[in-house]
N, CA, C and O atoms as a printed pandas DataFrame, in Angstrom:
     atom_number atom_name residue_name chain_id  residue_number  x_coord  y_coord  z_coord
0              1         N          MET        A               1   23.114   84.526  -25.612
1              2        CA          MET        A               1   22.936   84.535  -27.055
2              3         C          MET        A               1   21.477   84.736  -27.433
3              4         O          MET        A               1   21.163   85.045  -28.582
4              5         N          ASP        A               2   20.588   84.558  -26.464
5              6        CA          ASP        A               2   19.180   84.828  -26.745
6              7         C          ASP        A               2   18.983   86.281  -27.167
7              8         O          ASP        A               2   18.069   86.600  -27.927
8              9         N          PHE        A               3   19.854   87.158  -26.663
9             10        CA          PHE        A               3   19.780   88.565  -27.033
10            11         C          PHE        A               3   19.906   88.724  -28.551
11            12         O          PHE        A               3   19.124   89.448  -29.166
12            13         N          LEU        A               4   20.884   88.052  -29.149
13            14        CA          LEU        A               4   21.067   88.152  -30.596
14            15         C          LEU        A               4   19.889   87.536  -31.337
15            16         O          LEU        A               4   19.434   88.071  -32.348
16            17         N          ASP        A               5   19.403   86.425  -30.838
17            18        CA          ASP        A               5   18.247   85.779  -31.464
18            19         C          ASP        A               5   17.057   86.740  -31.490
19            20         O          ASP        A               5   16.409   86.893  -32.525
20            21         N          GLN        A               6   16.767   87.382  -30.365
21            22        CA          GLN        A               6   15.658   88.335  -30.282
22            23         C          GLN        A               6   15.916   89.573  -31.139
23            24         O          GLN        A               6   15.010   90.088  -31.795
24            25         N          ARG        A               7   17.161   90.040  -31.123
25            26        CA          ARG        A               7   17.511   91.239  -31.881
26            27         C          ARG        A               7   17.244   91.038  -33.376
27            28         O          ARG        A               7   16.659   91.900  -34.033
28            29         N          PHE        A               8   17.676   89.900  -33.896
29            30        CA          PHE        A               8   17.506   89.660  -35.328
30            31         C          PHE        A               8   16.089   89.213  -35.673
31            32         O          PHE        A               8   15.612   89.487  -36.774
32            33         N          ALA        A               9   15.416   88.537  -34.765
33            34        CA          ALA        A               9   14.016   88.155  -35.005
34            35         C          ALA        A               9   13.162   89.408  -35.168
35            36         O          ALA        A               9   12.238   89.428  -35.982
36            37         N          ALA        A              10   13.463   90.448  -34.404
37            38        CA          ALA        A              10   12.728   91.709  -34.516
38            39         C          ALA        A              10   12.919   92.338  -35.895
39            40         O          ALA        A              10   12.093   93.139  -36.332
40            41         N          ARG        A              11   13.990   91.982  -36.572
41            42        CA          ARG        A              11   14.267   92.507  -37.913
42            43         C          ARG        A              11   13.833   91.522  -39.001
43            44         O          ARG        A              11   14.152   91.695  -40.177
44            45         N          LYS        A              12   13.100   90.488  -38.585
45            46        CA          LYS        A              12   12.582   89.449  -39.488
46            47         C          LYS        A              12   13.705   88.690  -40.190
47            48         O          LYS        A              12   13.545   88.211  -41.313
48            49         N          ALA        A              13   14.848   88.589  -39.501
49            50        CA          ALA        A              13   15.995   87.857  -40.036
50            51         C          ALA        A              13   16.059   86.481  -39.379
51            52         O          ALA        A              13   15.394   86.220  -38.376
52            53         N          ARG        A              14   16.864   85.622  -39.962
53            54        CA          ARG        A              14   17.046   84.276  -39.406
54            55         C          ARG        A              14   18.429   84.211  -38.774
55            56         O          ARG        A              14   19.438   84.448  -39.437
56            57         N          PHE        A              15   18.465   83.885  -37.473
57            58        CA          PHE        A              15   19.697   83.790  -36.693
58            59         C          PHE        A              15   19.955   82.327  -36.375
59            60         O          PHE        A              15   19.082   81.637  -35.849
60            61         N          VAL        A              16   21.155   81.853  -36.694
61            62        CA          VAL        A              16   21.534   80.462  -36.412
62            63         C          VAL        A              16   22.858   80.489  -35.681
63            64         O          VAL        A              16   23.818   81.099  -36.152
64            65         N          ARG        A              17   22.919   79.839  -34.544
65            66        CA          ARG        A              17   24.189   79.771  -33.807
66            67         C          ARG        A              17   24.616   78.321  -33.689
67            68         O          ARG        A              17   23.792   77.409  -33.625
68            69         N          ASP        A              18   25.910   78.138  -33.662
69            70        CA          ASP        A              18   26.493   76.806  -33.591
70            71         C          ASP        A              18   27.549   76.772  -32.496
71            72         O          ASP        A              18   28.733   76.943  -32.784
72            73         N          PRO        A              19   27.142   76.552  -31.229
73            74        CA          PRO        A              19   28.163   76.495  -30.173
74            75         C          PRO        A              19   29.159   75.376  -30.460
75            76         O          PRO        A              19   28.774   74.235  -30.715
76            77         N          VAL        A              20   30.427   75.717  -30.416
77            78        CA          VAL        A              20   31.473   74.743  -30.680
78            79         C          VAL        A              20   32.174   74.368  -29.382
79            80         O          VAL        A              20   32.246   73.193  -29.020
80            81         N          PHE        A              21   32.682   75.358  -28.696
81            82        CA          PHE        A              21   33.358   75.170  -27.422
82            83         C          PHE        A              21   32.820   76.230  -26.470
83            84         O          PHE        A              21   32.297   77.251  -26.918
84            85         N          PRO        A              22   32.941   76.004  -25.163
85            86        CA          PRO        A              22   32.537   77.064  -24.228
86            87         C          PRO        A              22   33.294   78.357  -24.549
87            88         O          PRO        A              22   34.520   78.358  -24.667
88            89         N          GLY        A              23   32.566   79.424  -24.683
89            90        CA          GLY        A              23   33.182   80.716  -24.943
90            91         C          GLY        A              23   33.421   81.040  -26.402
91            92         O          GLY        A              23   33.891   82.134  -26.715
92            93         N          ILE        A              24   33.107   80.112  -27.314
93            94        CA          ILE        A              24   33.266   80.364  -28.745
94            95         C          ILE        A              24   31.939   80.054  -29.415
95            96         O          ILE        A              24   31.495   78.906  -29.428
96            97         N          VAL        A              25   31.305   81.082  -29.973
97            98        CA          VAL        A              25   29.977   80.895  -30.565
98            99         C          VAL        A              25   29.946   81.423  -31.998
99           100         O          VAL        A              25   29.806   82.626  -32.218
100          101         N          PRO        A              26   30.078   80.520  -32.969
101          102        CA          PRO        A              26   29.904   80.948  -34.359
102          103         C          PRO        A              26   28.412   81.148  -34.654
103          104         O          PRO        A              26   27.566   80.435  -34.115
104          105         N          PHE        A              27   28.105   82.107  -35.498
105          106        CA          PHE        A              27   26.703   82.340  -35.845
106          107         C          PHE        A              27   26.583   82.856  -37.267
107          108         O          PHE        A              27   27.538   83.359  -37.858
108          109         N          ARG        A              28   25.363   82.712  -37.800
109          110        CA          ARG        A              28   25.025   83.209  -39.138
110          111         C          ARG        A              28   23.683   83.920  -39.039
111          112         O          ARG        A              28   22.807   83.527  -38.268
112          113         N          VAL        A              29   23.544   84.959  -39.826
113          114        CA          VAL        A              29   22.274   85.682  -39.910
114          115         C          VAL        A              29   22.009   85.931  -41.387
115          116         O          VAL        A              29   22.867   86.448  -42.103
116          117         N          ASP        A              30   20.810   85.558  -41.837
117          118        CA          ASP        A              30   20.448   85.891  -43.209
118          119         C          ASP        A              30   19.048   86.489  -43.212
119          120         O          ASP        A              30   18.404   86.606  -42.169
120          121         N          ARG        A              31   18.592   86.861  -44.390
121          122        CA          ARG        A              31   17.303   87.536  -44.556
122          123         C          ARG        A              31   17.298   88.939  -43.938
123          124         O          ARG        A              31   16.254   89.431  -43.508
124          125         N          LEU        A              32   18.466   89.573  -43.898
125          126        CA          LEU        A              32   18.578   90.949  -43.398
126          127         C          LEU        A              32   18.446   91.927  -44.547
127          128         O          LEU        A              32   18.827   91.629  -45.679
128          129         N          ARG        A              33   17.905   93.095  -44.247
129          130        CA          ARG        A              33   17.832   94.173  -45.240
130          131         C          ARG        A              33   18.261   95.478  -44.595
131          132         O          ARG        A              33   17.709   95.885  -43.573
132          133         N          GLY        A              34   19.256   96.139  -45.199
133          134        CA          GLY        A              34   19.681   97.448  -44.736
134          135         C          GLY        A              34   20.237   97.475  -43.334
135          136         O          GLY        A              34   20.195   98.518  -42.681
136          137         N          GLU        A              35   20.756   96.369  -42.849
137          138        CA          GLU        A              35   21.302   96.292  -41.493
138          139         C          GLU        A              35   22.689   96.920  -41.416
139          140         O          GLU        A              35   22.975   97.675  -40.486
140          141         N          ILE        A              36   23.536   96.622  -42.363
141          142        CA          ILE        A              36   24.905   97.126  -42.365
142          143         C          ILE        A              36   25.025   98.338  -43.276
143          144         O          ILE        A              36   25.559   99.371  -42.872
144          145         N          VAL        A              37   24.539   98.220  -44.480
145          146        CA          VAL        A              37   24.501   99.352  -45.416
146          147         C          VAL        A              37   23.132   99.993  -45.224
147          148         O          VAL        A              37   22.176   99.668  -45.929
148          149         N          THR        A              38   23.050  100.898  -44.273
149          150        CA          THR        A              38   21.759  101.398  -43.787
150          151         C          THR        A              38   21.028  102.309  -44.767
151          152         O          THR        A              38   19.821  102.512  -44.634
152          153         N          ASP        A              39   21.731  102.852  -45.738
153          154        CA          ASP        A              39   21.065  103.734  -46.697
154          155         C          ASP        A              39   20.570  102.958  -47.918
155          156         O          ASP        A              39   20.387  103.529  -48.993
156          157         N          SER        A              40   20.357  101.662  -47.744
157          158        CA          SER        A              40   19.939  100.808  -48.841
158          159         C          SER        A              40   18.983   99.736  -48.325
159          160         O          SER        A              40   18.925   99.477  -47.123
160          161         N          LYS        A              41   18.255   99.131  -49.208
161          162        CA          LYS        A              41   17.390   98.007  -48.850
162          163         C          LYS        A              41   17.955   96.693  -49.403
163          164         O          LYS        A              41   17.223   95.731  -49.637
164          165         N          MET        A              42   19.284   96.680  -49.605
165          166        CA          MET        A              42   19.910   95.473  -50.119
166          167         C          MET        A              42   19.763   94.329  -49.123
167          168         O          MET        A              42   19.672   94.544  -47.914
168          169         N          TRP        A              43   19.741   93.130  -49.645
169          170        CA          TRP        A              43   19.746   91.943  -48.796
170          171         C          TRP        A              43   21.156   91.750  -48.264
171          172         O          TRP        A              43   22.135   92.027  -48.956
172          173         N          GLU        A              44   21.252   91.274  -47.030
173          174        CA          GLU        A              44   22.551   91.063  -46.410
174          175         C          GLU        A              44   22.585   89.735  -45.657
175          176         O          GLU        A              44   21.564   89.239  -45.183
176          177         N          LYS        A              45   23.784   89.181  -45.564
177          178        CA          LYS        A              45   24.051   87.993  -44.765
178          179         C          LYS        A              45   25.259   88.309  -43.887
179          180         O          LYS        A              45   26.180   89.009  -44.308
180          181         N          ILE        A              46   25.242   87.784  -42.667
181          182        CA          ILE        A              46   26.353   87.990  -41.746
182          183         C          ILE        A              46   26.832   86.623  -41.266
183          184         O          ILE        A              46   26.030   85.730  -40.990
184          185         N          GLU        A              47   28.133   86.479  -41.172
185          186        CA          GLU        A              47   28.738   85.332  -40.514
186          187         C          GLU        A              47   29.708   85.883  -39.489
187          188         O          GLU        A              47   30.508   86.767  -39.795
188          189         N          GLY        A              48   29.640   85.369  -38.286
189          190        CA          GLY        A              48   30.521   85.885  -37.254
190          191         C          GLY        A              48   30.821   84.847  -36.196
191          192         O          GLY        A              48   30.238   83.763  -36.164
192          193         N          THR        A              49   31.746   85.213  -35.335
193          194        CA          THR        A              49   32.081   84.387  -34.184
194          195         C          THR        A              49   32.251   85.310  -32.991
195          196         O          THR        A              49   32.974   86.305  -33.046
196          197         N          LEU        A              50   31.569   84.955  -31.914
197          198        CA          LEU        A              50   31.698   85.679  -30.654
198          199         C          LEU        A              50   32.608   84.852  -29.752
199          200         O          LEU        A              50   32.356   83.674  -29.500
200          201         N          PHE        A              51   33.671   85.496  -29.272
201          202        CA          PHE        A              51   34.599   84.854  -28.352
202          203         C          PHE        A              51   34.399   85.482  -26.979
203          204         O          PHE        A              51   34.418   86.705  -26.842
204          205         N          MET        A              52   34.207   84.641  -25.958
205          206        CA          MET        A              52   34.022   85.122  -24.592
206          207         C          MET        A              52   35.097   84.504  -23.717
207          208         O          MET        A              52   35.348   83.301  -23.792
208          209         N          ASN        A              53   35.735   85.327  -22.881
209          210        CA          ASN        A              53   36.798   84.847  -22.018
210          211         C          ASN        A              53   36.670   85.522  -20.663
211          212         O          ASN        A              53   36.521   86.742  -20.580
212          213         N          GLN        A              54   36.728   84.729  -19.606
213          214        CA          GLN        A              54   36.664   85.310  -18.265
214          215         C          GLN        A              54   38.075   85.560  -17.776
215          216         O          GLN        A              54   38.930   84.674  -17.799
216          217         N          GLU        A              55   38.298   86.777  -17.337
217          218        CA          GLU        A              55   39.590   87.185  -16.802
218          219         C          GLU        A              55   39.340   87.804  -15.437
219          220         O          GLU        A              55   38.969   88.973  -15.332
220          221         N          GLY        A              56   39.545   87.020  -14.404
221          222        CA          GLY        A              56   39.234   87.484  -13.054
222          223         C          GLY        A              56   37.731   87.671  -12.912
223          224         O          GLY        A              56   36.961   86.742  -13.156
224          225         N          ASP        A              57   37.316   88.860  -12.523
225          226        CA          ASP        A              57   35.880   89.130  -12.372
226          227         C          ASP        A              57   35.288   89.783  -13.619
227          228         O          ASP        A              57   34.143   90.236  -13.595
228          229         N          ARG        A              58   36.058   89.835  -14.710
229          230        CA          ARG        A              58   35.580   90.445  -15.946
230          231         C          ARG        A              58   35.344   89.382  -17.015
231          232         O          ARG        A              58   36.011   88.348  -17.048
232          233         N          ILE        A              59   34.391   89.660  -17.874
233          234        CA          ILE        A              59   34.169   88.826  -19.049
234          235         C          ILE        A              59   34.553   89.659  -20.261
235          236         O          ILE        A              59   33.981   90.722  -20.504
236          237         N          LEU        A              60   35.524   89.167  -21.018
237          238        CA          LEU        A              60   35.985   89.867  -22.208
238          239         C          LEU        A              60   35.272   89.303  -23.423
239          240         O          LEU        A              60   35.150   88.087  -23.571
240          241         N          LEU        A              61   34.804   90.184  -24.289
241          242        CA          LEU        A              61   34.124   89.770  -25.513
242          243         C          LEU        A              61   34.916   90.250  -26.728
243          244         O          LEU        A              61   35.416   91.374  -26.768
244          245         N          PHE        A              62   35.013   89.367  -27.709
245          246        CA          PHE        A              62   35.649   89.693  -28.986
246          247         C          PHE        A              62   34.699   89.229  -30.073
247          248         O          PHE        A              62   34.106   88.155  -29.966
248          249         N          LEU        A              63   34.550   90.024  -31.111
249          250        CA          LEU        A              63   33.613   89.712  -32.179
250          251         C          LEU        A              63   34.307   89.811  -33.526
251          252         O          LEU        A              63   34.927   90.826  -33.843
252          253         N          GLU        A              64   34.199   88.759  -34.309
253          254        CA          GLU        A              64   34.706   88.741  -35.680
254          255         C          GLU        A              64   33.493   88.616  -36.577
255          256         O          GLU        A              64   32.647   87.745  -36.376
256          257         N          ILE        A              65   33.411   89.497  -37.575
257          258        CA          ILE        A              65   32.224   89.509  -38.443
258          259         C          ILE        A              65   32.636   89.695  -39.903
259          260         O          ILE        A              65   33.580   90.422  -40.211
260          261         N          GLY        A              66   31.924   89.037  -40.772
261          262        CA          GLY        A              66   32.056   89.214  -42.202
262          263         C          GLY        A              66   30.661   89.182  -42.796
263          264         O          GLY        A              66   29.712   88.799  -42.112
264          265         N          GLY        A              67   30.517   89.569  -44.037
265          266        CA          GLY        A              67   29.180   89.560  -44.597
266          267         C          GLY        A              67   29.150   89.683  -46.099
267          268         O          GLY        A              67   30.168   89.889  -46.759
268          269         N          GLN        A              68   27.947   89.549  -46.613
269          270        CA          GLN        A              68   27.697   89.652  -48.041
270          271         C          GLN        A              68   26.446   90.480  -48.272
271          272         O          GLN        A              68   25.627   90.661  -47.371
272          273         N          TYR        A              69   26.311   90.984  -49.502
273          274        CA          TYR        A              69   25.137   91.763  -49.864
274          275         C          TYR        A              69   24.685   91.368  -51.264
275          276         O          TYR        A              69   25.450   90.823  -52.059
276          277         N          ALA        A              70   23.413   91.661  -51.538
277          278        CA          ALA        A              70   22.855   91.453  -52.878
278          279         C          ALA        A              70   21.864   92.576  -53.146
279          280         O          ALA        A              70   21.370   93.215  -52.217
280          281         N          ALA        A              71   21.576   92.812  -54.415
281          282        CA          ALA        A              71   20.637   93.865  -54.806
282          283         C          ALA        A              71   19.291   93.657  -54.125
283          284         O          ALA        A              71   18.941   92.546  -53.727
284          285         N          ALA        A              72   18.554   94.736  -54.003
285          286        CA          ALA        A              72   17.273   94.701  -53.299
286          287         C          ALA        A              72   16.288   93.703  -53.906
287          288         O          ALA        A              72   15.527   93.076  -53.169
288          289         N          GLY        A              73   16.283   93.545  -55.198
289          290        CA          GLY        A              73   15.392   92.573  -55.820
290          291         C          GLY        A              73   13.933   92.958  -55.708
291          292         O          GLY        A              73   13.602   94.115  -55.449
292          293         N          LEU        A              74   13.078   91.997  -55.903
293          294        CA          LEU        A              74   11.641   92.229  -55.878
294          295         C          LEU        A              74   11.015   91.581  -54.653
295          296         O          LEU        A              74   11.310   90.430  -54.329
296          297         N          GLY        A              75   10.157   92.317  -53.980
297          298        CA          GLY        A              75    9.391   91.763  -52.874
298          299         C          GLY        A              75   10.225   91.329  -51.690
299          300         O          GLY        A              75   11.326   91.830  -51.457
300          301         N          ASP        A              76    9.661   90.364  -50.930
301          302        CA          ASP        A              76   10.287   89.916  -49.694
302          303         C          ASP        A              76   11.061   88.615  -49.845
303          304         O          ASP        A              76   11.440   88.007  -48.843
304          305         N          THR        A              77   11.296   88.187  -51.045
305          306        CA          THR        A              77   12.034   86.951  -51.266
306          307         C          THR        A              77   13.500   87.274  -51.534
307          308         O          THR        A              77   13.819   87.966  -52.501
308          309         N          PRO        A              78   14.406   86.766  -50.664
309          310        CA          PRO        A              78   15.827   87.040  -50.893
310          311         C          PRO        A              78   16.310   86.403  -52.184
311          312         O          PRO        A              78   15.766   85.388  -52.620
312          313         N          PRO        A              79   17.323   86.988  -52.796
313          314        CA          PRO        A              79   17.870   86.412  -54.024
314          315         C          PRO        A              79   18.613   85.108  -53.728
315          316         O          PRO        A              79   18.862   84.774  -52.569
316          317         N          SER        A              80   18.961   84.383  -54.777
317          318        CA          SER        A              80   19.696   83.130  -54.609
318          319         C          SER        A              80   21.093   83.424  -54.072
319          320         O          SER        A              80   21.583   84.548  -54.188
320          321         N          SER        A              81   21.726   82.426  -53.492
321          322        CA          SER        A              81   23.024   82.622  -52.851
322          323         C          SER        A              81   24.112   83.087  -53.820
323          324         O          SER        A              81   25.054   83.761  -53.405
324          325         N          ASP        A              82   23.998   82.737  -55.100
325          326        CA          ASP        A              82   25.025   83.167  -56.047
326          327         C          ASP        A              82   24.903   84.648  -56.426
327          328         O          ASP        A              82   25.772   85.175  -57.122
328          329         N          ALA        A              83   23.850   85.319  -55.984
329          330        CA          ALA        A              83   23.683   86.754  -56.253
330          331         C          ALA        A              83   24.414   87.626  -55.228
331          332         O          ALA        A              83   24.531   88.836  -55.418
332          333         N          PHE        A              84   24.898   87.028  -54.160
333          334        CA          PHE        A              84   25.544   87.781  -53.082
334          335         C          PHE        A              84   27.023   88.025  -53.370
335          336         O          PHE        A              84   27.704   87.192  -53.969
336          337         N          ARG        A              85   27.502   89.193  -52.925
337          338        CA          ARG        A              85   28.903   89.596  -53.057
338          339         C          ARG        A              85   29.433   89.971  -51.670
339          340         O          ARG        A              85   28.665   90.370  -50.795
340          341         N          ASP        A              86   30.743   89.841  -51.476
341          342        CA          ASP        A              86   31.343   90.218  -50.200
342          343         C          ASP        A              86   31.171   91.711  -49.938
343          344         O          ASP        A              86   31.277   92.531  -50.850
344          345         N          LEU        A              87   30.904   92.050  -48.681
345          346        CA          LEU        A              87   30.776   93.454  -48.294
346          347         C          LEU        A              87   32.102   94.203  -48.427
347          348         O          LEU        A              87   32.119   95.404  -48.694
348          349         N          GLU        A              88   33.201   93.494  -48.241
349          350        CA          GLU        A              88   34.502   94.141  -48.366
350          351         C          GLU        A              88   35.008   93.996  -49.791
351          352         O          GLU        A              88   34.736   92.969  -50.413
352          353         N          PRO        A              89   35.699   94.925  -50.323
353          354        CA          PRO        A              89   36.154   96.182  -49.720
354          355         C          PRO        A              89   35.151   97.325  -49.844
355          356         O          PRO        A              89   35.297   98.349  -49.176
356          357         N          ARG        A              90   34.137   97.162  -50.691
357          358        CA          ARG        A              90   33.223   98.275  -50.980
358          359         C          ARG        A              90   32.555   98.846  -49.726
359          360         O          ARG        A              90   32.432  100.064  -49.594
360          361         N          TYR        A              91   32.126   97.986  -48.814
361          362        CA          TYR        A              91   31.420   98.436  -47.612
362          363         C          TYR        A              91   32.199   98.111  -46.331
363          364         O          TYR        A              91   31.601   97.872  -45.282
364          365         N          ALA        A              92   33.516   98.105  -46.421
365          366        CA          ALA        A              92   34.357   97.761  -45.272
366          367         C          ALA        A              92   34.118   98.705  -44.086
367          368         O          ALA        A              92   34.069   98.260  -42.939
368          369         N          LYS        A              93   33.970   99.990  -44.359
369          370        CA          LYS        A              93   33.762  100.961  -43.273
370          371         C          LYS        A              93   32.440  100.693  -42.552
371          372         O          LYS        A              93   32.394  100.696  -41.322
372          373         N          GLN        A              94   31.372  100.462  -43.307
373          374        CA          GLN        A              94   30.073  100.183  -42.697
374          375         C          GLN        A              94   30.110   98.876  -41.891
375          376         O          GLN        A              94   29.505   98.784  -40.823
376          377         N          LEU        A              95   30.818   97.877  -42.407
377          378        CA          LEU        A              95   30.936   96.603  -41.700
378          379         C          LEU        A              95   31.692   96.778  -40.390
379          380         O          LEU        A              95   31.298   96.216  -39.368
380          381         N          ALA        A              96   32.767   97.547  -40.409
381          382        CA          ALA        A              96   33.541   97.808  -39.190
382          383         C          ALA        A              96   32.706   98.567  -38.169
383          384         O          ALA        A              96   32.732   98.241  -36.982
384          385         N          GLU        A              97   31.967   99.578  -38.621
385          386        CA          GLU        A              97   31.113  100.351  -37.711
386          387         C          GLU        A              97   30.019   99.469  -37.127
387          388         O          GLU        A              97   29.720   99.549  -35.935
388          389         N          TYR        A              98   29.426   98.632  -37.959
389          390        CA          TYR        A              98   28.373   97.732  -37.500
390          391         C          TYR        A              98   28.920   96.753  -36.465
391          392         O          TYR        A              98   28.280   96.501  -35.444
392          393         N          SER        A              99   30.091   96.208  -36.726
393          394        CA          SER        A              99   30.718   95.268  -35.805
394          395         C          SER        A              99   30.956   95.923  -34.442
395          396         O          SER        A              99   30.700   95.315  -33.402
396          397         N          THR        A             100   31.443   97.152  -34.455
397          398        CA          THR        A             100   31.684   97.884  -33.210
398          399         C          THR        A             100   30.385   98.106  -32.446
399          400         O          THR        A             100   30.338   97.897  -31.234
400          401         N          LEU        A             101   29.336   98.526  -33.136
401          402        CA          LEU        A             101   28.049   98.769  -32.477
402          403         C          LEU        A             101   27.453   97.480  -31.910
403          404         O          LEU        A             101   26.922   97.477  -30.800
404          405         N          LEU        A             102   27.540   96.396  -32.666
405          406        CA          LEU        A             102   27.000   95.125  -32.191
406          407         C          LEU        A             102   27.773   94.643  -30.965
407          408         O          LEU        A             102   27.172   94.144  -30.013
408          409         N          LEU        A             103   29.079   94.786  -30.979
409          410        CA          LEU        A             103   29.885   94.396  -29.816
410          411         C          LEU        A             103   29.530   95.249  -28.602
411          412         O          LEU        A             103   29.460   94.730  -27.488
412          413         N          GLN        A             104   29.305   96.533  -28.794
413          414        CA          GLN        A             104   28.903   97.402  -27.683
414          415         C          GLN        A             104   27.552   96.965  -27.118
415          416         O          GLN        A             104   27.362   96.958  -25.902
416          417         N          GLU        A             105   26.612   96.600  -27.994
417          418        CA          GLU        A             105   25.319   96.106  -27.532
418          419         C          GLU        A             105   25.494   94.832  -26.708
419          420         O          GLU        A             105   24.880   94.679  -25.652
420          421         N          LEU        A             106   26.326   93.932  -27.191
421          422        CA          LEU        A             106   26.573   92.681  -26.475
422          423         C          LEU        A             106   27.227   92.932  -25.121
423          424         O          LEU        A             106   26.853   92.313  -24.125
424          425         N          GLN        A             107   28.202   93.837  -25.081
425          426        CA          GLN        A             107   28.866   94.157  -23.817
426          427         C          GLN        A             107   27.874   94.751  -22.820
427          428         O          GLN        A             107   27.905   94.422  -21.634
428          429         N          GLY        A             108   26.995   95.629  -23.306
429          430        CA          GLY        A             108   25.959   96.202  -22.445
430          431         C          GLY        A             108   25.032   95.142  -21.892
431          432         O          GLY        A             108   24.670   95.170  -20.716
432          433         N          ARG        A             109   24.652   94.213  -22.739
433          434        CA          ARG        A             109   23.754   93.124  -22.320
434          435         C          ARG        A             109   24.430   92.223  -21.279
435          436         O          ARG        A             109   23.810   91.838  -20.287
436          437         N          PHE        A             110   25.699   91.894  -21.513
437          438        CA          PHE        A             110   26.433   91.059  -20.548
438          439         C          PHE        A             110   26.590   91.792  -19.217
439          440         O          PHE        A             110   26.502   91.174  -18.156
440          441         N          THR        A             111   26.818   93.092  -19.264
441          442        CA          THR        A             111   26.946   93.876  -18.030
442          443         C          THR        A             111   25.638   93.825  -17.242
443          444         O          THR        A             111   25.657   93.681  -16.020
444          445         N          GLU        A             112   24.508   93.941  -17.934
445          446        CA          GLU        A             112   23.196   93.847  -17.273
446          447         C          GLU        A             112   22.999   92.478  -16.638
447          448         O          GLU        A             112   22.484   92.377  -15.524
448          449         N          LEU        A             113   23.400   91.439  -17.333
449          450        CA          LEU        A             113   23.201   90.072  -16.813
450          451         C          LEU        A             113   24.057   89.766  -15.594
451          452         O          LEU        A             113   23.649   88.994  -14.726
452          453         N          VAL        A             114   25.239   90.366  -15.523
453          454        CA          VAL        A             114   26.152   90.076  -14.411
454          455         C          VAL        A             114   25.745   90.820  -13.141
455          456         O          VAL        A             114   26.093   90.397  -12.038
456          457         N          LYS        A             115   25.023   91.907  -13.284
457          458        CA          LYS        A             115   24.627   92.713  -12.104
458          459         C          LYS        A             115   23.665   91.970  -11.233
459          460         O          LYS        A             115   23.231   92.493  -10.206
């Protein structure tokens, strides 16, 4: 999970994870800009859960993600929480694409670690 922490820190976002059970890692990311809706500088928040399961010599990863967005606003201060709206349905396609790319990055990282 350090990979996600480093990935989002590089984007000046705040990553918080809450391990609940082995193999289940809920997380939140806020202070993101243009991460999911890439043609915009809107503020974004992500909530997700990474599920990891070992099946024989393989590790299976599943990722569930949801998010919110708010107008770009002024400067580097994110808007208040009541200014955020759900990414779906308006940005459902971008959210699905982002989820797929993030899962691929995670799978690549896990493959490197197991070697």
